[in-house]
N, C-alpha and C positions, 0 to 999 in steps of 0.2 A: 427789416426796414418794411411795413404795413404798404403793399403797392394801392394805386387807387383805386378806386372801387366808381367803378359805372353805375349812373343812376336813366331812370328812363328819359328818351325826350322830351321837351314842353317846350309845344309853340304856341308862340304869344303874340296876339295881332298889334299889327304896326302902321293901320290905317286911322286917321285924325279921323275921331267922330263928331269933330265940331262942323262938319262942311257935311254931314249927313241928315240936315235937317229935312230936304226934299230927295232923297237917294238914300236911303238904308241900306246899311251895308257892314255890318260885322263880316268879320271874317269866318272859316270853319268850313272842313271839309268833311260834313256830318255832324247834324246837330240833334240832340233828343228830347223833344218840348215834352214838358210834363204839365199838363194841366193838372189842378186841383190833387198838388205831392201831398201825403202822408209821410209819416216817419218809418225807416227802413229799420228793423230792429236789428243790433248788431249782433257777433258773434263771439262773446268772450271768451278766453281757453276752459277750458275744462278741465280736470285733473280727471285722469283715465283709472277708474277703478280695477279691470285688468288690463295687462297688456295686449293690447291688438294686433292685430295680422294687418304688415302692409310691407309689399314688395314693392322696392323702387327698380326700372329697369333705364339705363342712361345709353341712350344713342348718341350719336355724331356730327357734328359739322353741317346741320340745317335751321335755316330761320323758319318761323310760323308761316310765314308763307308759301314755302315752299313744300310744304306737309298738306296743308288744309286744303284741300281742293284737287290735290295730285288723284290722279286718274289711275298712278300707279300704286296709290298705295289704298286701294279701297277697303280694307279689312283695320287700319289708322282710322280713317276718315268714319267709315263708321261709328268706332269707341268715339270719336267727338261729337257726331249725331246724337248719339242715347247719353253721354255724359255733359257733354260741353268741355269747354277748353278753356284756358287761362296760359295767357300770352305773360313770359316772363324774361324780363332782361338778365342777358349772361354777365360775369361778370370780367373777362378778361381774356385773349388771347395768348398764345392757343390754349390747349385743352385741359393741362396740369392743374394751373393755377382754378380753373372751375372747378374740379376735381376735389383740390382741397376745400377750394369755399363752403362745396354741397357738405360736407362731411364737417369741417371745424369752423366754423364761421369766418374762416381768414383765408385770403390768398396768401398768404406771409409775404415773403421775399420777391410774388410775381415772376415765378421762374419761367422759364423756357418748357419745350419737353424734354426736361433731363431724368434719370435715371436717379433711382435711392443708393446708386454708390457716386454720383453727385455730392448730393444735399439729401437730408431725412430734417423731420421735424418734431418737436418734444410733442406736441399735443398739449391737453388733452382732445378727443374728435369725438364723433356723436356715438361710435358703439365704446367707447370707454366709457361713456354713460348708463351705455348699455350693461353693460357688465356690474359696473358698480353698483346698478338698480336691482341685479340678478334677472334682468331680461334676456333671454336668448336670441343670440344673433349668428347670421351667417353672411356672407359672401360668395357668390358664385361666380367664375369668372372662365372664360368661356375659350378653351385651348392653353390655360394655364395647365403644365404638365403636373405638377405635386402639390398638395398643400404646403400653403407657407412658401413658397418661392423664392426665396432670397438672394438670388443668383440675379434677378433685377433685369432680365431679358427682352427684347421686344419679342421673344420667339419660343419656343417655337410653336408651327402654327401659326395664327396670327392672332396671338396673345401681344399685348402691347402693355407693357407696366403702366405707362402715362395712363390706363382708362384704370388702375387698380391704385387707387389711393392710399388703401390702408398699407400699403409698402413703402409708404411713405412716412408715417409715423411713429418713432421708437416705443410708444406707449402701445403697439401692437409688435413692432419686430422683435420686442424684447423681453415679450409674455408669451412663452409657446401657448399656453391655453386657451391668449386669443390669435395666437397668429394661426393655428391650425383652425381658425373659423375659415379663412380664405380658403376657398376648397376647388376645386375642379369644379366644370360645368354639369356635368354628367350625375355629379351626387346630387343634384335639386331632384332628379328625375325617383333616385333611390329613396331620397328624404319624403318627396310627395307622396309612395307607394306606400313607403312603412310607418307613413304619421308620425315623422320625426324629425317635420320643418320647424323650423325655428320663425319664433314673435317676427322679428324682423329680416328683413332679406334683399339682400343687395345682387343685382344680375346685370354681369357688364359683357355684353354679346361681343366675339370677336370685331376684327376688321372688316368681316366680310357682313356679317349679320347687322352694324349697327349704322352703315350707311356713310361707314368713311371709305371703302374701301368697295365695296359690292353694288347693285343695284336696290331701285326703291322696288323691285318688287321680292328680292330676295328678303329686304330686312321685311316687308307686309307679312312674306309668307313665314320668314321665321317667328315673329311674332304674336300671328295668328296660333301658330301651334303650342308654341309656349303660354300665352293667356290660355285655351282651349283646356290645356294640360292642366292647369294650374287653378283654374274654376271649377273642373271637374273634382278636384281633390279636397280631402276632408279638410288640408289646410284654408279652404275657399269657407267661412264660417259668416253669418250675417255680421254687417259691420267692417268685412276685411276688406283691404283697398288695394287696388297696383297704380302706380304713380308712372306714369310714362311719359319723359322727357327728353331734353336733347342738351351737350355741356354746352354748346356755343353753336352763336348763331350765323350764317358767309353771307346771307343776302343782307341780313340786319342782324340788329344785338337782337332782335326778340327770338326766344326760342317756344315752341308750343309745349302744355304741359298737360298732361288727361289724367283725370283721377277716376280709375275705372270701379264700379259700385259706388260712387258719388250721386246725389242727385241731380238732375239735369237741372239748374238754375238756381245752385246753391251762390248762395256770395259768398266771394273770398278776395283776396286782392293777391293777385299775379306777381306783383313787383320785380327784386330780381331773385336769384339762386338762394340768397341768402333765406328769402323767406319761404323757402322749399324746405330748407332744414329748421327752420323755427316751427312750421308745420308738425315736421316730425319730431321736433323736440317738446311740442306742445302736447302730442296724439302720445307719446310716452312718458309723460309729466317728469322729462327730467331739467336739466339748467340749460339755460340759453347761452350757445357758444359766443364771445367775439360778435360780430357784427350781425347774427342774427338775434342780438337784445336790441339793436336798432331800430327806431319806430319806424322810418320809409322804404322797411325793405321789403313792406308786403307781409301777407300770411297765408298758406293754404290748409290751415287748421279744418277752417270748417268742412273743406272737401274730405276731409279724413274722418270728421268724425259726426258730421252735423247733419241732422234726419231731413229728409226733403220737404220742401217747404209747401203751403198748402196753394194750392192752383189756382191760380187767377179767377177773379169773377168776369163773365162772359163781357164784353165792354160794352159800353150804351150806345144808343145809334146816336149820330151827330144831331146837335142841335140845329133847329130850323135858321137859316140864316134868315137878314131881310130881303124880300121881293126886288130883283133887280128893276130898275126904271122901263115904264111902258116902250120907250123904246131904244135898248142896247143896243151898242155894235155889234152889229152880226157877225156870227162867227163864220170866220175864213172855211172856203171849201177845197178841199185836196182827198186824195187816195190815200186809203185806210194804213195804216202804221201802229204796231204795236205799242200803246201805252207812250208816245213820243209827242210834246208839244214845244211850242216856243212861243215867247209871250215877250210883246215892250211892254217897258216898266207903265205905261199908261193904259193897256187894253184891258180895263178893269171890267169892263162888262164881257171879253171875251173868255176872260178868266173865272167869272160866276158863272157862265153857260159850259164852262170846263167841269164846274164842280166844286170850287173853291171859293171859300166865304170870308176870308181875310188875307190882308197884304202886306208885306214889311216895306212898303215905301213913304214910310213916316211921314214926316211935314204933313200932319193935315191941312196946314194954314193957305199952305200952296194948291193940294189934292185931296184933300177930304170930302170934299164936294164932290167929285169925281165919283171916287171911291161908295163914297153912301148912295149916289144914283145907281149904282151897279151890285148893288148890295154886299159890298166888301169893308169890311173893319179894317181899320188901318193901326199900323203901329209908329209909334212916336219914340224918336232917340231923345232923352232925358239923362244927359251927362253928368248925371249925382255923386258918382264915385271913383276914385283915383285909387286903382288898385296897386298902382307902384308906392304910394303914400300912407295908404293902407285909412283916408278920409274922405267921410262926406264931403264933397266940394262945392254943392250949390245948398243955398238954406232953405230950410223950411217954407219961407214962404216966394220963396222965386219956384218949385217945385209946383207948390202950388198953385202957383198963377199961372205957370204951362197949360195944368190940369183943365183949370177956370176957362184959361182963353177958349179952349179947345168947346169945354160944354158948354159956352157962350156961343162958340159959333152952329150949336146945333150938332154936335160932334159927342157923343157919348158912348160909353162902353169900350172905350179904345184900349188896344195894349201900349204898354210903359215900358220901354228898356233903358231899366236905370242904371248904367254902368255894364263894365265887361268883364268877365275871368278871375270874380271880387279875390276867389283863394290862386291866383296862378306864384301870384309871389309871399305865399304864407301869410296872407291876410286874414286874420279872424273878422270875418264881414258880414255873420249874420246877424249878432243884432243891430248893424246898421243897416241893414235891409230891412229886416223887420218893420224900424221906423221908418224908411221913407215910403215903405206899401203903406203901414197909417195914414201918411201923410197927403199921398194919392185919392187911398180911398176917404179921405174927410174931405176931398173936393168935389171927386165923383165916386159914388159907392158901386156905382156898375164898371168902374174900370178895373182892368187885369195890369198888375204890374210882371215885368219877365226879366231874365237874366241867364246867361249864359256863359257855363263854367268849361273850364277843360280838363276834368277829371279822368273823361272818357279817350283822351287822348290815345295814342296808339304808344303803346312803351311805356307813358305814366303809368305808377303802381298806382291800383283804384284804391279809394280810400272807402275805410268799411263804413256802409250805411251813407247816408248823404249831407254832407256837411251845412250846405243852405238848406236842406228840406225844412220847409214853414216857412221860412222870411219871404217868400214871391209868389205870386197866386200859379204863374206859369216858371219851371226854371227847365233848361235846356243844359246840354253838355256835349262840348265838340269832340267829336270820333276822327276825323283825317281819316277814311280807311283806306283811303288812295291817294296818298301823299307824291309818293313817287315808289317807282317799282311796282309789283304787286300786289294788287288789293288786300290788305292785312284785317281780317276781319275779329281780330282778337278782342276788338274793343266792343265793337257790336255783342260778342259773347257777355263781356262782360257788364255790360249795359243791360242787357237780359238778365241776368243775373242780379243785380240792382232792383229792378221791376219787381222781379219775383218774390224776393228776400222783402221788399217795401209793402207787396200785397196790393197794389194799386190798380186799377182798372182804368181808368179814366186819364190816359195817357196819348199824346199824338209826337210820333215818330218822325225825326227830319231826319234827311241825309244832306248835307251843303253842301259844293264844293265850288272852289276860287281858285284864283291863280294868284301863288306868291312866290317870289325868290326861287328854288328850286322845287316848288310843288306843281304839279303836274294837272291838267284838266282829266277828271274822268272821261272814258267813253260811254256811249249811251249803252252799252250792253254792260258798262263794268257799274252803271246808276241801278240797272236792270236788276243784274247779279246781287247787288246788297240791299233790293227790297228784296230777292229770295232768300237771303241768309238772314233777314230778319224774321221772317216767316220761319225758316227752318231751326233757328234757333229758340222757338217758342214764344215769337210774339206776334200772336194768332190773335184775332177781333181788333185790333188796334190800328188805327190811322196811322199813313205812312206818304212821306212823299218824298221829292225832294224840289234843290233850287238851283239858281246861280245866277253870275251878276256881269255875265259876258254874252248873254243871246245866245247862251250854246243850248244845246237839245238837254231839255228838263223831262223826268217819266212822271206821270201822275197816275193816282189810281182813284177808284170809285170809293165817294163817301169821305174824300179830306176835309178836315176843317181850318185847312189854312192855305196860304196861295205864296204864286212865287212872283220875283220881279227882276227888270235888267237894270243896270244901271250907269248905261253908257246911250249910244245911240245908235247903232249897230242897227245894220237892216235884219228886218225878220221877215221871216218866210214860211209860214203855219205850212204844217206838212198832216194836220189832222182836224177835221172840223170837228168841232166842239162837241160830247154828246150833249143830247136834249135835257133840260133840267128836269123834263117830266117822264123820263126812261124812270119806270118802275124800279125799287131796288133790288140788286141783285142777292138773292139770297141762296145760299146753299145748307144743304143736309148730308149727311152719311152715317153709315153703319155697317157692323160686321155682323157676319154667320155667329161668330164668336169671339170670345175676347181674353180669354185664358184655354190651358192646356196644356199639354207636354208636347216635345222637340218629337217627332216633326210635327210642326202644326200646320197646316195649311189653312189658310182662309178666305173667304170670299167677302169683299168690300162692295159698297153699293152707295152713288152716289146719285142726289137729286138738287136740280137747279131751277129757279124759277124766279120771274124779275129779269131785270138787264136787257141784253138783247141776243136773242140764239142767232146762230148755234153758241154752243159751247165747247170749251176746250178745258182737259181736268189735269189736273197734276196729282196724283199721290205720292208721298214719300214717308217708308215706312218705317224709319228708325231706327235699320241695320247698315245704312247707305245704298239701299237700292231703292229705285222708282217704277212709277207705272205713268202712261196717259191715256190707257181706258177708261170707261164710265164704271165700267165695276169690273173690277181687276181681281184677280187670286193672289195669293202672295205665301209662299212656305217659309218659314223660319226655321232653324235648325239649332240656333244657337240657345242655351237656357239663357234668359233675359228677360227686362222690361222694355218694351221699345213704345216709343210716340208715333200712330199714327195721323197725319196731315195731311191737307186736303184743301186744294184752290184751286178755284174755277175762275175760266177769264172766257168772257162773253164777246160777242161781235165786236162790239166797244173799245175791248180792252179794259173792261172794267172785271175787279178782280171781287172775287169772294171766298171767303174763309169758311171752313166747317170748323165746328167744335173737333179738337184734337181727343183719338179714340187712343186708351193705354192698352196695349197687350201684353200680358205678363205668358212666358214660356216655358214651361216647367221642366225637369227633368223627363228622358223619355223611360217608359215601363221597361224595370229591369227587378227581376226576382233571386234573391240568395238564399240557400239552405247552409244547414247544419248537421250536425247530426252530435246526440251524446253518447257514449258505449258503440262503436261502430266496428270492432272484434269481439270474439267470443266464443265458448267451446260448448259444445253439446247443442244448447240452443242459446238465442241473443233476445235481450228484450233491448230495442232501438228506440229513444227520444230524438226525436226531431223537430227542427226549428224554422218555418220558414218566412220570409223576410220580403215585401216588395218594398219597390220606391220606384219616386215617379208615376208616369201614368195618371187616370182618372181613376179614382176610386167611386164606388166601392170594388173589391177582387171577389174574384172567387180562386178556389186551391184546389190542385190534381196532384196527390203523390202518387208516385209509379215505384215499388218498392223493389222491384226487380226480383220477385218470385211468385207474379201473378195476383200481388193482393196489391190493393190502393187505397187511399182515404182523400177525403175534402175537408178534411180540415185542417186549419193554418197552420199547427205546432201537433202534431199527430205522434201517437208512440205504436211501434209495430215490435213483433215477436215473429223471428226467424226459428223455424224448428229443426232443420235440415240440415245436413254440413253442407255448405259451400259458398262461392263468392258472388257477393251481388250487386247490383249497380241499381241507387237511388236516384231519384231528382224532382223537382217540383214544378209546375208551369203554373204559371199566376195568366189570368186574364181581367182586366181591367172592365170598366163598363163602357168603353168603349167596343170591345169586344179584340182588343187586340192583346196578343200573348207576350209571354216571357217564360221561357226557361231556365233553371235554375243553372249550375255546374252540378255536376255529376258526383255522388256520394258513394266511397267505394266500401263497402259491408262484406265481413269476413267471419265465416261460422268454421272452427274447424270441430274436429273430432275429439273429446274428450282423450288427453294426455294419460298416456303410462310411462313406467320407468325401469330402467334393470341395472342394476349394478353388480359386475364384475370386480376380480383381483386377479392379480396373474400370480398368486402365491398366497391359500389359507395357513401355512405353517412352516415355518421360520428363526433362525436363531438372530436373536438381539446381537447388534443393532442393521441387519439388513435392513433396507428398505420393502416396501410393498408398490406395487404400479394401480392404481385404480381404474374401469373403465366404468364411461355413464352409456346409455341408449334410451330416446325420448322417440316415441311415436304418439302421433295426435297431436293435441294445445295449437299452441299460439307461439310462433318464434316472437323475438327471442326470448331463451330461457335463461331462467338463475338458476345458479347450483350453489346446495351446503350439506360440506361431507361433514359428518360426525364420528372423528377416528376413537373412539370410548376409551383412550387416554388422555385428554382432555385436551387435544387438538382439531381444530377445525381446518377448512377449506372451502373458496368459492371457485376453484377452477372444474373445468368439466371433468376432464383426467385429471386429476392429481397425484403424487406421489408421496408414500411418506414412511418413514422409518422408524422404529418404535428400539426405543432404548433399554427398557426391561422386560424381562420374562413375564408371560401371562397371557390371559384369553380374553380378545378383546372384540366388542362387539362394532360393527362399524355399520354407520345409515346413513341415507342419501335421500334429499328434501329437495324437488325442482318445482321451480315455480315460473307460470310461461306470460307473455307478456300483457293478459290479460289479467291476471291476479289468481291465477287459480293454480294450487299449490301440490302436489302429490307426492307421496310417498315408494321409494323402490324397496323391491328385495333388500334386506341385510345381511349382511357377512359376518362371518365369527373369525379373526384371526388368533391364531396359536403361535406363539411367539416363547421360544424354549431361551435358557441360556446361554451364552456364547460356548461353543465347541472348546475343549482344552482336551491336551493328552499328557499321559506320563510317560515315558518309556526310557529303557533300558538294556545295554549289551554286558553281556559276560564271556568271558574274561576281553576284556580289550587289547591286551598282547599276547604275546605266544610265539613259537615256534612252526614254520610251516605247516599246515595242517591243521591248522588247531581250530577246533571249534566254537563258533562265537552263540549263546543262545541270547536270543533277543523277546522281550516282554513288553506290550503296552497296555495300557487300558484309558478308556476315553473318559473324561470327565465332562459334566453338561450335555448341551446336546440333545437328538432325541431319536434315540436307538431307532434299530438294530444299527451296528457302524459297521465300515467295511477298512479292512485296515491294509495297504499296499506299502511292502518293503523295499526300497533300491539298497542292494549293499556295497555296492560304491565298487563291485567290481564288475559290472553288467548284470550281474546273479540277482532275481529279485525274488520278494514271495510274499503271501501273503497271509492273515490271520493275525488276532493280537499277541500270538508265543511261535517264534520259528527259530531256526538253528542254520546257520551258513558257517562252511569250511572254505578258509582263506588260504591262499598261497604264501608267500613272502610279499610283502609291498607295505604299503599307510592305503589307508579306505577311510571314508567319510559316508556313513550309509542316513540314509534319509527315510521319516516316515511319511506317509499322507491319512490319515485318516478322513473318512464321509461319513454321515449321520444321515437319518431319514428325510430331516427338515431340510434336507440343500447345502445344510454346512458343511465346510470343509478345517480342516486341520493340517500342517505341512510342518516338519521340522528336523532337524539333525542328532545323530542319535550317538552322539560323542564323534571319536578316532580312534582307528583298528589298526596296531602296529603287528606284524608280523615278519620274523625273521627267518634267515636259512639254519637250516642246522648245520653245527661246524663239523668239518668232516673228520673221522677218526685217524688217532695218531695209529702209526706204524712204527715196530720195533728196526 
């Protein structure tokens, strides 16, 4: 049974707008106010022409707000600053269903953290699709004992099978070719070094390094080491990406997703973890599995393939507001405090003196004159749309009458809020809002229509593009960054991504907070932190401010084009004198001594401020998680990447000025590699060298040292070694900055010309005796190859072979030796004489008789090589030599033998029959 799917939380306003004719009071913890919004292009999926390189790294059990801004995670937060982030909603608890969902598009039966011995799933899952498409993949599991470990345990070490989703799918377990792609983590280093890393890579750290059991510091260091190794490898090609994400949140259901390699500001929809899978499937052009095909799950595909969006143009200066009345209410006095103001809902003159020129205090019938007298433009609530029924609730005539009444009262160019959160309940509101805007413009062409949407609430899937774009003059989005617990800035990141994607430059960012239900008020420090996050996220050059409805502290910044209010009668105790409206505008410029170069790259930055009220304070953010507060700091970049440097200057009145962002590109450090063709030779050697510089700043100069007191300044020279010996050659490359790097050393060996000697243990023999051959080599380059030719059609490649000749004859034996560099040389030849096998014909006469009988022995050798030697053994202990011998026997029976040796070393031995001798019979006597 399919488990329930968690969606991002959506919050709706519950205030009755019918009561707000004189106290405009929509809700919202954070609004982004958009003036003159233009269309934002979408990001349709594109089929990949080649398999991209994507790695996903899964961390454990931390929500977005626990990671972003965590001082114990400097490296991970530097990635957030550099590449931006997406807030993704987890799918369930505990870990296992989230891993199943990330790989298959379903949490199946929403299991607890069981092992595959308890239950497995048929699939298919994502890597099955990759395998079917012929796309390579591997999953590297830290502390996994062996590839395709089907023991399914939580050990050894700190391996946890719940974090290895592939072991839960039969499509992997039952297919050795796929299962053996789930390998121990150390294999990744070998694959990266050997250039064999597959297209798609999954990495699961162990329980210490994934934040499950270990510390933040351990996880941050492990992540930095891994990412540095990956980015420095040949696998990290243009377009490669690393997805860093978490399986589930603990503080909230939102988890951080960072895509290393994506452009900061790329438009994407975080949604939930099915949207992460969907982005991978679209990147690899495979099918959408189960819930990844749903329309409301989000999609990170643009972060995996999208090109950086065009940089936003500088924001125009705010339009001048009507001058305040000649006698405005004086600004309250007080000690200087950093950008904190409090106003009563009717203190329009104080608001105007503080730099604001529009208020949201609605109902101009009651307050319009006071607002106009102070140079403040009001906003009017017009409840013309019901987002629960998705219909227009006021007639065109009623809308026009409201606007006409204000024009008749002398109040033109007002802002009209026509309903609230038009898409909150799935309404298709754009056509209705477009029509209402036309009605308002028909009654007052200078009026501006305004509506707030909840698209950017924390946890909500951010829609691709802006559905209400072009329907009203000013479009706002609720953000709610501080509704409960730590502030969650993921919605701000999403908003900035949309802003950049739409390439809109005339924006007003608003952060608005109020108390409702379990939501809480942000502290002044948190309000100020929201401003800083807008700036750090890339919203530079736009107007930003905050408001509230409970007379709480509110932060203001110079150049704002809207104001704030309170909607109750709480006492107001201003703490800061309003800045003089005649104070010159704060203008900030910056510069860098260099904007690109190889690491380590040290850059000196300079800041200049004018206008405003001195003295000034400076805040530099270097895009790598580091910052500085001096006017002209120096900073060193050590990691190859692109960084955005921002400068914010604050004057004595707490007005802020933003300089144009500086983009810094850090290229790899200078390195040199060298190779040689023909590194060994005999006698003399013509070597061909190749030098390759990388990184640094060209052009380059080259100096080769060949190891024989000779050198060259060519990049890829040739050199001849004329003397026998061992040499070491290397290359030193110097770039245009004077930085040098030396290559790996190359070993060169020149050996003496080789010679070989062949020998045999015998050169004459009788068939089929064997000859033992030996060889000796001097000079040349080992190892050697041997080729013996025995002259009888046989051969051998042994160094010292043995060979038996079957037939008699004279044979010439040859030996050719070839050394390691291909030099062949011939040894002396050998002549082997092979004679027929030795045989003997022997006889004894007589073979019987009386005692003292004389027996004659005759022998003749057949075959072999004379002269021959004959050795007789007569069987009675006596011996004789020669081919013909005689011997006298006493009575008895004897077995004489003969042994014959020839001159070739052959021998023959055999019996010469049996000799029988009897005694003489005694003479009879009469």
